C-alpha positions, 0 to 999 in steps of 0.5 A, a space after each residue: 848225083 847230090 842228095 841228101 843223108 839217110 839217117 840210122 833207121 835201125 837206131 830210131 827203131 831202137 829210140 822208139 822201143 826204148 821209149 815204149 818200155 819207158 811208157 809201159 814202165 813209167 806207170 808201174 813204178 810211179 807209186 813211188 813218186 806219192 802224192 805226184 804221181 798221177 802228173 808224173 806219169 800223165 807229162 811223161 806218158 805224154 812227153 814221150 808221145 809226142 816225141 815218137 809221134 815226132 820221130 816216126 813224122 820227122 823220119 819214117 814219114 820224111 818229114 824232116 827232108 820234104 819242102 817246107 810247106 809240110 809240117 806247116 799242113 800238119 801243123 794246120 791240121 794238128 790245129 783243127 784237130 785241136 780246135 775241133 776236140 774243144 769246141 765239141 768236148 764240152 758237150 759232151 762232159 754235160 748229160 745235157 745240151 739245148 737241142 739233145 739228150 745223152 742217152 744212158 748207158 745200164 748202170 746209169 738206168 739202173 741208178 735213175 729205176 731205183 731212185 726213182 722206186 726208193 722216192 714212190 716206195 717212200 710215199 706210198 708206205 707213209 715215208 713221214 714218219 719220223 716228220 714233226 706232224 706226230 707231234 702234233 696234239 690231233 694223236 
């Protein structure tokens, strides 16, 4: 009976735990990198996440020993995910679209109300103090 050799799941699990510890400790030691802290953290975090996802998919989901079309299906699904994400991300970044308005959260509502109140009160109380109309000869 021919079969494939099973990998050591304990080694893979230990690798995943070590990668998890590195991804948690990484942001704590990032300030030591100075100006490069943010790019280093982002690159290592995403690199570790991709590596962990590969290990889980390849060994625990058995894609490494699966038929050849399974990874292609996975890549097609990931490609569609990116297409849908980047297709909608531009709309989500702006407050107004062609056919919709993004609802404001409470902080934005308070800020808008304060700005509107300031403008209204400025107009009510003659907000033109210090404008050029005081220099006219009509005074």
